[in-house]
C-alpha positions as CSV (number, residue, x, y, z in Angstrom):
1,M,0.0,0.0,0.0
2,A,1.6,3.3,-1.1
3,L,1.5,6.4,1.2
4,Q,-0.4,9.3,-0.2
5,G,-0.8,13.0,0.8
6,S,-0.1,14.0,4.3
7,P,1.3,10.6,5.6
8,R,3.8,10.6,2.8
9,L,5.0,14.1,3.6
10,L,5.2,13.2,7.2
11,L,7.4,10.2,6.5
12,L,9.6,12.3,4.2
13,G,9.9,15.0,6.9
14,L,10.8,12.4,9.6
15,V,13.5,10.9,7.4
16,A,14.9,14.3,6.5
17,G,14.8,15.5,10.1
18,L,16.6,12.4,11.3
19,G,19.3,12.7,8.7
20,T,19.9,16.3,9.7
21,A,20.0,15.5,13.4
22,I,22.5,12.7,12.8
23,A,24.7,14.7,10.5
24,T,24.8,17.9,12.7
25,P,28.2,18.2,14.3
26,T,26.9,20.6,17.0
27,L,25.3,17.6,18.8
28,A,28.7,16.2,19.8
29,Q,30.8,17.8,22.5
30,E,34.5,17.6,22.7
31,V,35.8,16.8,26.2
32,N,39.2,17.9,27.5
33,G,40.1,15.1,29.9
34,S,42.9,17.0,31.6
35,A,40.6,19.9,32.4
36,V,38.0,17.5,33.8
37,F,40.6,15.7,35.9
38,E,42.0,19.0,37.3
39,Q,38.6,20.3,38.1
40,S,37.0,17.1,39.5
41,C,39.8,14.7,40.6
42,L,43.0,16.5,41.4
43,T,41.8,17.7,44.8
44,C,42.3,14.1,46.1
45,H,44.6,12.6,43.5
46,T,47.6,14.8,44.3
47,G,50.2,12.1,44.9
48,A,50.7,13.2,48.5
49,V,52.2,10.5,50.7
50,D,49.4,10.6,53.2
51,S,46.7,10.4,50.6
52,R,44.6,7.2,50.1
53,A,43.8,8.3,46.6
54,P,46.2,7.1,43.9
55,S,48.5,9.6,42.3
56,P,48.0,10.7,38.7
57,D,51.0,8.6,37.8
58,A,49.4,5.5,39.5
59,L,46.2,6.2,37.7
60,G,48.1,6.3,34.4
61,Q,49.1,2.7,34.9
62,R,45.5,1.6,34.9
63,S,43.3,0.9,31.9
64,P,40.4,3.3,31.2
65,E,38.1,0.3,31.8
66,A,39.7,-0.3,35.3
67,I,39.2,3.4,36.2
68,L,35.6,3.4,35.0
69,D,35.0,0.1,37.0
70,V,36.1,1.7,40.2
71,L,34.1,4.8,39.6
72,M,31.0,2.6,39.2
73,K,31.8,-0.1,41.9
74,G,34.3,1.2,44.5
75,V,37.9,1.0,45.4
76,L,40.7,-0.1,43.1
77,P,43.0,-2.9,44.3
78,R,46.6,-1.9,45.0
79,L,49.2,-2.5,42.2
80,P,51.7,-5.3,43.2
């Protein structure tokens, strides 16, 4: 069954709208990881001897997946 009149225009408008929304680069945001770390994490992750939080160097030895896992579940185990 072929679409006629308004339903056909509606379908065309939906397809065109979706294509425009997907192709529009303003929907994506670029994230500066260093700035986010400095603003949100560096307060605790200073590398101070008396800190329980791992230093930035220690965090650099972890995979992104391991860091995300601790953010979601809890404390990272110590490195050997």
